[in-house]
SESE-350046 format. One record per residue (C-alpha): residue in one letter; x, y, z; residue number from 0. Coordinates in nm, 3 decimals. Layout:
REM SESE-350046
PT  r     east    north       up    k
PT  a        X        Y        Z  NUM
...
***
This chain:
REM SESE-350046
PT  r     east    north       up    k
PT  m   -0.013    0.021    0.008    0
PT  a    0.143    0.338   -0.122    1
PT  i    0.027    0.672    0.036    2
PT  s    0.138    0.991   -0.061    3
PT  v    0.254    1.253    0.172    4
PT  s   -0.036    1.513    0.133    5
PT  m   -0.260    1.279    0.221    6
PT  i   -0.071    1.235    0.566    7
PT  n   -0.105    1.603    0.610    8
PT  t   -0.421    1.670    0.529    9
PT  s   -0.510    1.455    0.769   10
PT  i   -0.369    1.638    1.080   11
PT  g   -0.648    1.817    1.170   12
PT  p   -0.894    1.561    1.256   13
PT  q   -0.619    1.268    1.399   14
PT  l   -0.508    1.557    1.690   15
PT  i   -0.820    1.504    1.870   16
PT  r   -0.835    1.159    1.897   17
PT  s   -0.633    0.946    2.123   18
PT  l   -0.346    0.730    2.051   19
PT  e   -0.528    0.440    2.090   20
PT  h   -0.765    0.523    1.776   21
PT  i   -0.422    0.600    1.594   22
PT  f   -0.267    0.245    1.655   23
PT  d   -0.599    0.098    1.546   24
PT  e   -0.620    0.241    1.278   25
PT  a   -0.276    0.188    1.164   26
PT  q   -0.310   -0.191    1.251   27
PT  h   -0.574   -0.176    1.000   28
PT  s   -0.484    0.055    0.705   29
PT  g   -0.119   -0.005    0.734   30
PT  f    0.031    0.408    0.821   31
PT  l    0.074    0.526    1.142   32
PT  n    0.066    0.890    1.160   33
PT  l    0.230    1.075    1.439   34
PT  y    0.236    1.386    1.284   35
PT  g    0.280    1.684    1.545   36
PT  r    0.230    1.487    1.894   37
PT  k    0.504    1.639    2.046   38
PT  l    0.623    1.283    2.146   39
PT  r    0.940    1.248    2.322   40
PT  e    0.941    0.874    2.347   41
PT  f    0.755    0.606    2.177   42
PT  p    0.431    0.565    2.326   43
PT  k    0.416    0.240    2.498   44
PT  a    0.080    0.145    2.416   45
PT  a    0.193    0.074    2.054   46
PT  r    0.232   -0.236    2.252   47
PT  r   -0.028   -0.377    2.250   48
PT  y   -0.084   -0.344    1.849   49
PT  d    0.043   -0.559    1.556   50
PT  l    0.205   -0.290    1.300   51
PT  s    0.507   -0.489    1.174   52
PT  d    0.303   -0.466    0.845   53
PT  t    0.292   -0.037    0.815   54
PT  l    0.433    0.032    0.526   55
PT  l    0.441    0.421    0.561   56
PT  a    0.516    0.588    0.926   57
PT  d    0.509    0.997    1.004   58
PT  l    0.638    1.066    1.317   59
PT  s    0.714    1.370    1.206   60
PT  k    0.740    1.716    1.403   61
PT  n    0.776    1.577    1.779   62
PT  r    1.051    1.541    2.017   63
PT  f    1.245    1.276    1.998   64
PT  i    1.621    1.218    2.052   65
PT  e    1.658    0.929    1.801   66
PT  v    1.509    0.709    1.608   67
PT  p    1.269    0.511    1.840   68
PT  e    1.379    0.137    1.825   69
PT  e    0.968    0.062    1.840   70
PT  v    0.985    0.158    1.431   71
PT  c    1.252   -0.068    1.365   72
PT  g    1.090   -0.362    1.417   73
PT  f    0.827   -0.247    1.139   74
PT  w    0.936   -0.508    0.908   75
PT  s    0.736   -0.439    0.645   76
PT  l    0.766   -0.036    0.666   77
PT  e    0.869    0.123    0.307   78
PT  n    0.878    0.475    0.437   79
PT  l    0.977    0.664    0.730   80
PT  q    0.915    1.005    0.776   81
PT  c    1.107    1.192    1.068   82
PT  y    1.182    1.566    1.029   83
PT  c    1.171    1.824    1.213   84
PT  n    1.291    1.633    1.550   85
PT  s    1.591    1.676    1.744   86
PT  i    1.724    1.328    1.625   87
PT  r    2.103    1.291    1.719   88
PT  t    2.212    0.940    1.613   89
PT  v    2.048    0.651    1.511   90
PT  p    2.005    0.322    1.585   91
PT  e    2.198   -0.029    1.508   92
PT  c    1.861   -0.176    1.440   93
PT  v    1.752   -0.010    1.197   94
PT  i    1.911   -0.221    0.972   95
PT  n    1.608   -0.481    1.008   96
PT  l    1.426   -0.249    0.738   97
PT  q    1.588   -0.455    0.418   98
PT  n    1.204   -0.272    0.277   99
PT  l    1.260    0.013    0.367  100
PT  t    1.294    0.244    0.029  101
PT  r    1.234    0.643    0.112  102
PT  l    1.401    0.810    0.441  103
PT  n    1.357    1.184    0.572  104
PT  l    1.562    1.266    0.899  105
PT  s    1.572    1.655    0.733  106
PT  c    1.585    1.975    1.015  107
PT  n    1.750    1.781    1.312  108
PT  q    2.098    1.703    1.467  109
PT  l    2.289    1.440    1.293  110
PT  s    2.653    1.533    1.329  111
PT  r    2.741    1.172    1.072  112
PT  l    2.571    0.946    0.909  113
PT  p    2.580    0.633    1.023  114
PT  p    2.657    0.343    0.838  115
PT  c    2.441    0.112    0.940  116
PT  l    2.215    0.322    0.681  117
PT  c    2.474    0.216    0.388  118
PT  q    2.333   -0.071    0.409  119
PT  l    1.945   -0.040    0.352  120
PT  p    1.772   -0.055   -0.041  121
PT  l    1.756    0.347    0.004  122
PT  q    1.602    0.542   -0.281  123
PT  v    1.533    0.852   -0.158  124
PT  l    1.751    0.962    0.120  125
PT  e    1.722    1.302    0.221  126
PT  l    1.948    1.476    0.514  127
PT  s    1.899    1.837    0.486  128
PT  n    1.954    2.113    0.802  129
PT  n    2.157    1.886    0.976  130
PT  r    2.544    1.911    1.103  131
PT  l    2.689    1.731    0.903  132
PT  d    3.039    1.796    0.849  133
PT  s    3.151    1.455    0.570  134
PT  l    2.996    1.192    0.420  135
PT  p    3.097    0.781    0.540  136
PT  k    3.307    0.595    0.260  137
PT  e    3.070    0.376    0.341  138
PT  i    2.788    0.526    0.133  139
PT  k    2.907    0.312   -0.184  140
PT  y    2.682    0.092   -0.092  141
PT  l    2.329    0.267   -0.131  142
PT  t    2.382    0.064   -0.444  143
PT  c    1.959    0.194   -0.527  144
PT  l    1.983    0.546   -0.426  145
PT  m    1.883    0.777   -0.667  146
PT  d    1.770    1.089   -0.487  147
PT  l    2.105    1.206   -0.174  148
PT  d    1.980    1.555   -0.045  149
PT  v    2.274    1.660    0.157  150
PT  s    2.143    2.063    0.169  151
PT  c    2.235    2.293    0.440  152
PT  n    2.521    2.099    0.629  153
PT  e    2.840    2.164    0.688  154
PT  i    2.996    1.932    0.438  155
PT  s    3.340    2.065    0.317  156
PT  h    3.459    1.836    0.076  157
PT  l    3.285    1.489   -0.075  158
PT  p    3.447    1.121   -0.047  159
PT  i    3.540    0.994   -0.392  160
PT  q    3.314    0.697   -0.315  161
PT  l    3.046    0.909   -0.328  162
PT  c    3.092    0.855   -0.747  163
PT  d    3.034    0.480   -0.757  164
PT  i    2.614    0.489   -0.735  165
PT  e    2.568    0.372   -1.038  166
PT  t    2.196    0.495   -0.958  167
PT  l    2.180    0.804   -0.808  168
PT  t    2.013    1.086   -1.044  169
PT  v    1.936    1.377   -0.849  170
PT  l    2.276    1.524   -0.559  171
PT  n    2.143    1.839   -0.415  172
PT  l    2.503    2.021   -0.231  173
PT  r    2.325    2.329   -0.178  174
PT  r    2.440    2.558    0.101  175
PT  n    2.764    2.424    0.212  176
PT  l    3.120    2.419    0.256  177
PT  l    3.228    2.261   -0.046  178
PT  m    3.533    2.450   -0.209  179
PT  d    3.493    2.233   -0.516  180
PT  t    3.372    1.871   -0.698  181
PT  p    3.528    1.559   -0.736  182
PT  k    3.641    1.501   -1.080  183
PT  e    3.533    1.128   -1.030  184
PT  i    3.182    1.289   -1.049  185
PT  i    3.172    1.304   -1.385  186
PT  k    3.122    0.904   -1.376  187
PT  l    2.799    0.988   -1.254  188
PT  k    2.486    0.985   -1.425  189
PT  l    2.347    1.279   -1.279  190
PT  v    2.011    1.495   -1.398  191
PT  k    1.996    1.748   -1.158  192
PT  l    2.292    1.874   -0.978  193
PT  n    2.235    2.176   -0.745  194
PT  i    2.579    2.307   -0.568  195
PT  s    2.472    2.678   -0.566  196
PT  e    2.559    2.845   -0.171  197
PT  n    2.933    2.702   -0.163  198
PT  r    3.260    2.851   -0.168  199
PT  i    3.342    2.726   -0.487  200
PT  s    3.556    2.972   -0.702  201
PT  q    3.592    2.795   -1.027  202
PT  l    3.399    2.490   -1.222  203
PT  d    3.605    2.203   -1.359  204
PT  p    3.624    2.201   -1.687  205
PT  i    3.537    1.803   -1.671  206
PT  l    3.187    1.827   -1.541  207
PT  r    3.139    1.936   -1.938  208
PT  l    3.133    1.544   -1.943  209
PT  m    2.873    1.495   -1.813  210
PT  d    2.621    1.439   -2.087  211
PT  s    2.309    1.342   -1.887  212
PT  l    2.325    1.645   -1.655  213
PT  i    2.004    1.871   -1.790  214
PT  e    2.007    2.103   -1.477  215
PT  l    2.269    2.240   -1.310  216
PT  i    2.283    2.502   -1.038  217
PT  v    2.559    2.723   -0.964  218
PT  d    2.423    3.032   -0.800  219
PT  s    2.485    3.232   -0.471  220
PT  n    2.880    3.100   -0.526  221
PT  p    3.232    3.331   -0.554  222
PT  i    3.261    3.202   -0.903  223
PT  i    3.566    3.388   -1.123  224
PT  s    3.565    3.081   -1.413  225
PT  p    3.335    3.108   -1.536  226
PT  p    3.199    3.476   -1.515  227
PT  a    2.852    3.507   -1.349  228
PT  t    2.631    3.614   -1.708  229
PT  v    2.770    3.301   -1.830  230
PT  c    2.612    3.110   -1.500  231
PT  h    2.298    3.251   -1.493  232
PT  r    2.259    3.202   -1.863  233
PT  g    2.208    2.773   -1.786  234
PT  r    2.353    2.476   -1.802  235
PT  v    2.405    2.526   -2.209  236
PT  h    2.645    2.844   -2.191  237
PT  i    2.842    2.736   -1.855  238
PT  f    2.918    2.363   -2.085  239
PT  k    3.028    2.589   -2.345  240
PT  y    3.255    2.797   -2.161  241
PT  l    3.423    2.522   -2.039  242
PT  e    3.475    2.331   -2.339  243
PT  m    3.680    2.647   -2.452  244
PT  v    3.892    2.674   -2.124  245
PT  a    3.965    2.336   -2.189  246
PT  q    4.044    2.362   -2.573  247
PT  k    4.303    2.671   -2.419  248
PT  e    4.458    2.415   -2.157  249
PT  s    4.490    2.205   -2.390  250
PT  k    4.680    2.373   -2.665  251
PT  r    4.878    2.532   -2.399  252
PT  h    5.015    2.178   -2.325  253
PT  g    5.033    2.058   -2.678  254
PT  i    4.724    1.839   -2.635  255
PT  q    4.495    1.824   -2.935  256
PT  t    4.141    1.711   -2.814  257
PT  e    3.927    1.432   -2.974  258
PT  q    3.682    1.714   -3.153  259
PT  d    3.987    1.874   -3.331  260
PT  l    4.112    1.614   -3.455  261
PT  k    3.827    1.484   -3.606  262
PT  n    3.760    1.808   -3.711  263
PT  v    4.067    1.836   -3.846  264
PT  f    4.049    1.513   -4.026  265
PT  r    3.697    1.650   -4.177  266
PT  k    3.864    1.966   -4.292  267
PT  s    4.108    1.800   -4.444  268
PT  m    4.003    1.533   -4.665  269
PT  s    3.702    1.851   -4.799  270
PT  l    4.019    2.057   -4.916  271
PT  q    4.176    1.754   -5.093  272
PT  p    4.016    1.538   -5.333  273
PT  i    4.055    1.182   -5.364  274
PT  g    4.148    1.067   -5.648  275
PT  a    4.459    0.861   -5.825  276
PT  d    4.729    1.146   -5.715  277
PT  n    4.523    1.234   -5.372  278
PT  v    4.441    0.924   -5.136  279
PT  p    4.354    0.850   -4.769  280
PT  s    4.662    0.881   -4.551  281
PT  q    4.678    0.545   -4.446  282
PT  q    4.614    0.382   -4.849  283
PT  l    4.868    0.639   -4.916  284
PT  y    5.107    0.463   -4.681  285
PT  e    5.049    0.071   -4.792  286
PT  k    5.171    0.279   -5.170  287
PT  k    5.510    0.429   -5.145  288
PT  y    5.588    0.121   -4.875  289
PT  q    5.502   -0.200   -5.126  290
PT  s    5.646    0.036   -5.426  291
PT  s    5.985    0.146   -5.216  292
PT  r    6.007   -0.241   -5.182  293
PT  a    5.928   -0.345   -5.591  294
PT  t    6.163   -0.013   -5.659  295
PT  a    6.376   -0.164   -5.427  296
PT  a    6.464   -0.489   -5.567  297
PT  r    6.454   -0.374   -5.969  298
PT  g    6.717   -0.102   -5.839  299
PT  v    6.963   -0.377   -5.711  300
PT  s    6.940   -0.549   -6.002  301
PT  v    7.195   -0.393   -6.194  302
PT  d    7.422   -0.535   -6.398  303
PT  v    7.767   -0.453   -6.313  304
PT  g    7.867   -0.858   -6.357  305
PT  p    7.892   -1.172   -6.404  306
PT  e    7.899   -1.235   -6.021  307
PT  k    7.734   -0.917   -5.878  308
PT  s    7.446   -0.956   -6.115  309
PT  h    7.342   -1.282   -6.005  310
PT  a    7.376   -1.236   -5.642  311
PT  a    7.105   -0.895   -5.743  312
PT  t    6.917   -1.096   -5.977  313
PT  a    6.869   -1.374   -5.674  314
PT  a    6.776   -1.050   -5.461  315
PT  s    6.543   -0.932   -5.605  316
PT  r    6.377   -1.229   -5.665  317
PT  w    6.345   -1.273   -5.336  318
PT  c    6.209   -0.947   -5.226  319
PT  n    5.947   -1.025   -5.449  320
PT  g    5.863   -1.321   -5.332  321
PT  t    5.985   -1.610   -5.604  322
PT  a    6.304   -1.745   -5.445  323
PT  d    6.276   -2.119   -5.539  324
PT  k    6.527   -2.303   -5.311  325
PT  n    6.556   -2.579   -5.533  326
PT  s    6.611   -2.427   -5.854  327
PT  s    6.894   -2.530   -6.097  328
PT  l    7.141   -2.323   -6.223  329
PT  p    6.990   -2.280   -6.605  330
PT  e    6.717   -2.183   -6.457  331
PT  r    6.776   -1.907   -6.225  332
PT  k    6.978   -1.783   -6.546  333
PT  i    6.676   -1.785   -6.763  334
PT  s    6.494   -1.640   -6.500  335
PT  q    6.795   -1.326   -6.516  336
PT  e    6.755   -1.281   -6.914  337
PT  e    6.409   -1.231   -6.867  338
PT  s    6.387   -1.003   -6.589  339
PT  k    6.648   -0.837   -6.801  340
PT  k    6.437   -0.710   -7.055  341
PT  p    6.212   -0.421   -7.045  342
PT  t    5.791   -0.516   -6.948  343
PT  k    5.537   -0.292   -6.970  344
PT  e    5.555   -0.202   -6.565  345
PT  h    5.883   -0.132   -6.663  346
PT  k    5.880    0.064   -6.958  347
PT  v    6.075    0.370   -6.924  348
PT  d    5.928    0.703   -7.018  349
PT  t    6.234    0.938   -7.206  350
PT  h    6.005    1.197   -7.264  351
PT  h    6.039    1.414   -6.983  352
PT  l    6.406    1.403   -7.034  353
PT  l    6.452    1.616   -7.284  354
PT  e    6.211    1.810   -7.245  355
PT  p    6.338    2.174   -7.045  356
PT  k    6.290    2.116   -6.659  357
PT  k    6.015    2.432   -6.576  358
PT  e    6.085    2.640   -6.278  359
PT  d    5.913    2.458   -5.981  360
PT  k    5.667    2.780   -5.773  361
PT  r    5.561    2.562   -5.528  362
PT  v    5.630    2.641   -5.107  363
PT  p    5.918    2.471   -5.058  364
PT  l    5.908    2.189   -4.768  365
PT  h    6.165    2.377   -4.519  366
PT  e    5.924    2.690   -4.529  367
PT  v    5.625    2.511   -4.500  368
PT  a    5.702    2.332   -4.183  369
PT  s    5.913    2.592   -4.047  370
PT  s    5.636    2.910   -4.073  371
PT  p    5.679    3.075   -3.739  372
PT  a    5.271    3.129   -3.718  373
PT  i    5.090    2.810   -3.762  374
PT  v    5.131    2.594   -3.466  375
PT  v    5.101    2.239   -3.568  376
PT  p    4.929    1.988   -3.315  377
PT  e    5.182    1.694   -3.148  378
PT  h    5.006    1.440   -3.335  379
PT  t    5.026    1.524   -3.687  380
PT  e    5.321    1.653   -3.590  381
PT  d    5.477    1.333   -3.560  382
PT  e    5.256    1.164   -3.822  383
PT  f    5.422    1.404   -4.121  384
PT  t    5.754    1.377   -3.960  385
PT  k    5.758    1.054   -3.934  386
PT  e    5.669    1.030   -4.298  387
PT  l    5.910    1.313   -4.480  388
PT  n    6.193    1.129   -4.256  389
PT  r    6.067    0.808   -4.398  390
PT  q    6.064    0.955   -4.768  391
PT  k    6.450    1.145   -4.700  392
PT  a    6.631    0.859   -4.588  393
PT  m    6.462    0.681   -4.899  394
PT  y    6.584    0.928   -5.125  395
PT  e    6.925    0.947   -4.947  396
PT  e    6.964    0.557   -5.052  397
PT  r    6.823    0.572   -5.396  398
PT  k    7.030    0.871   -5.455  399
PT  k    7.369    0.737   -5.285  400
PT  l    7.238    0.356   -5.575  401
PT  a    7.246    0.628   -5.886  402
PT  e    7.606    0.748   -5.789  403
PT  r    7.741    0.383   -5.750  404
PT  i    7.526    0.307   -6.088  405
PT  k    7.696    0.567   -6.317  406
PT  q    8.055    0.507   -6.134  407
PT  t    8.044    0.202   -6.264  408
PT  i    7.833    0.251   -6.592  409
PT  i    8.147    0.531   -6.630  410
PT  s    8.396    0.236   -6.533  411
PT  t    8.311   -0.009   -6.712  412
PT  s    8.190    0.129   -7.069  413
PT  p    8.399   -0.079   -7.312  414
PT  a    8.459    0.172   -7.676  415
PT  p    8.179    0.206   -7.964  416
PT  p    8.063   -0.109   -8.116  417
PT  d    8.130   -0.179   -8.461  418
PT  l    7.802   -0.325   -8.655  419
PT  a    7.889   -0.619   -8.858  420
PT  q    7.646   -0.743   -9.188  421
PT  v    7.475   -1.074   -9.111  422
PT  n    7.257   -1.133   -9.364  423
PT  g    7.208   -0.795   -9.469  424
PT  d    7.028   -0.700   -9.154  425
PT  e    7.243   -0.476   -8.901  426
PT  v    7.271   -0.686   -8.588  427
PT  f    7.461   -0.527   -8.237  428
PT  t    7.756   -0.630   -8.052  429
PT  k    7.805   -0.822   -7.652  430
PT  d    7.938   -0.460   -7.594  431
PT  s    7.665   -0.275   -7.779  432
PT  h    7.404   -0.436   -7.579  433
PT  q    7.574   -0.397   -7.271  434
PT  k    7.571    0.018   -7.310  435
PT  e    7.209   -0.053   -7.415  436
PT  s    7.078   -0.228   -7.048  437
PT  s    7.344    0.039   -6.867  438
PT  l    7.156    0.319   -7.029  439
PT  k    6.818    0.151   -6.970  440
PT  e    6.908    0.098   -6.601  441
PT  k    7.073    0.530   -6.593  442
PT  l    6.711    0.609   -6.733  443
PT  s    6.521    0.357   -6.460  444
PT  a    6.729    0.561   -6.148  445
PT  d    6.625    0.866   -6.269  446
PT  t    6.285    0.789   -6.293  447
PT  l    6.272    0.667   -5.963  448
PT  l    6.444    0.961   -5.853  449
PT  g    6.176    1.189   -6.021  450
PT  e    5.861    0.982   -5.890  451
PT  e    6.049    1.005   -5.516  452
PT  r    6.113    1.396   -5.622  453
PT  e    5.724    1.379   -5.712  454
PT  e    5.581    1.210   -5.405  455
PT  r    5.787    1.432   -5.134  456
PT  r    5.610    1.740   -5.318  457
PT  r    5.328    1.564   -5.241  458
PT  a    5.357    1.592   -4.924  459
PT  a    5.448    1.872   -4.857  460
PT  l    5.186    1.969   -5.083  461
PT  r    4.937    1.762   -4.831  462
PT  l    5.117    1.919   -4.478  463
PT  q    5.110    2.261   -4.601  464
PT  k    4.689    2.204   -4.657  465
PT  e    4.652    2.107   -4.307  466
PT  q    4.778    2.384   -4.216  467
PT  e    4.590    2.580   -4.334  468
PT  a    4.332    2.479   -4.265  469
PT  l    4.428    2.446   -3.857  470
PT  i    4.524    2.822   -3.925  471
PT  e    4.140    2.888   -4.048  472
PT  k    4.011    2.662   -3.721  473
PT  q    4.199    2.902   -3.551  474
PT  r    4.056    3.210   -3.702  475
PT  q    3.682    3.065   -3.654  476
PT  e    3.787    3.033   -3.283  477
PT  i    3.890    3.408   -3.264  478
PT  r    3.565    3.563   -3.446  479
PT  w    3.330    3.329   -3.225  480
PT  k    3.560    3.460   -2.894  481
PT  v    3.470    3.844   -3.010  482
PT  e    3.149    3.715   -3.116  483
PT  t    3.034    3.644   -2.732  484
PT  r    3.210    3.933   -2.582  485
***
C-alpha cells in the first residue's frame, strides 16, 4: 500500500483529536501510522498492544524524539519513514532490520554524522538536509539503489570519492555547504540534476562539461570567477560552452589536441583534398608507397655490374618479390635472369620528360612550410608527418647513393663504341652494344625513380600545407567566435 505524503498533511487536523489508541488501531488495519505533530519525546508504550509489523508508512515528523525509536525498527514491512523536524542525534543500529525501507527523511534534525548502518538499506531516496553533517561516510557507496540524495544546508567541506561509485544516483543536492570544489570522479555519475549553489566554489572544473546526462545545473550564490556570473545565470548550456572553450585553451597550452579537434581537422583536410589517383587517404597512401618502395628497391638492386654481382642481385630481387625457389637449378636461374633484363609494360621507361626543358617550380618549399612561425602544428599531426617525411628522406638518400654507384660503374665499365657487322643483310649489335643499352636503361630507370621520389615529397609537402591551412582557419574561427560572444 503506497500512501502519499500529501495525504498525511491533509489528515493532521482530525487526528489531533483522536487518542493514541485510536491511531494505533487504525494503523493496524490501514498500514499507515500517523504521529505527526504530537510533541512526543518517546514512542508510546500503548503501541505494544497492537500488531504494527506490517506498517508500510510511518510519519513521526514534528515531534521531540532524540533518536529514531527502536520500536519503529521492528516494523519489518516499512517502506517510508518520515522523521523530519525532530531533535534526532543518533540512529540505532537496529535500523538495519528495515530491509524494505526505500525512503527515509531525517531532515531538520541534529545529526553530526551519518551512521554506516544506514548504508546497508535499499534506500532510493535519502533526505538529510538541515543537519550538522561535516562529511559523508565512505560506506555510502553501498547504497547501490540510491537515486535521490539531499544533503543541503549542512557543513560538508568535501565529498568522498566513493560517492561517485553509485551508478543509480540521478539527483544530488549539495546546496548551502562549505564545498571548495567537486571531485573529478563526479563525471562517472549519470546525474540529471546537480545543485551546488551557496557554497565556496570559485572555479568550475572544465571536466564537468563531459556530463552528458545532466539537464539542470545550479551554481548560484558562489564566488565563481570562471565561468563569469553572467554565464552562470544563463544556465547549463552556456556554462558547458564556456568550459569547452577553457578546455581547448588548456589543451593547446600543453600541446594536447582534443578528440573533437582531430575530427574537425580530418574533415577539413578531406574536404580540401579530393580523393583520386594522386590524392588518396593517408593509410592507403602509406601502403601504396611501402609496396612501391619494395618493388623499386628490388628493381634497383638488380643492375648488370658484373657476372658475380648481377647473379646475386637477381637472386635478391627474386627473394624480395617472393619468387625465390631454393630448389631451382642453375639454368632456370639464368633464364630468369635474362627475362628480368627484358623490358615489360610495368618497367617501361618514359624518356620524354628527360628531353623537355625543366620548368621553374613555383611551389612553396617544404622547409619553409614546416618552419612557419605563424602555424601551430599539434603534436600528433607533427609526429605523423615528421615520420613520413623522414622515411621518404632516408629512402631518397639511399636511392641517390645507389644512382651514384650505378653511374660510376657504368663509366668504369663502358667499352669502346662497337662495330656493326652485316649478317644476311641485317644490322645487329654486338655483345658490348647490348651491355651499353642495358646500362643506359638502368640509368634512365634510376633517374625515373628519383623523379618519382621528388614528386612524392612534393605531394606530401602540399598535403601538410593544406592541413596547416585548415588549422589556421580553425584558429581564426575560434577568435571570431570569442569576439562575437564578448
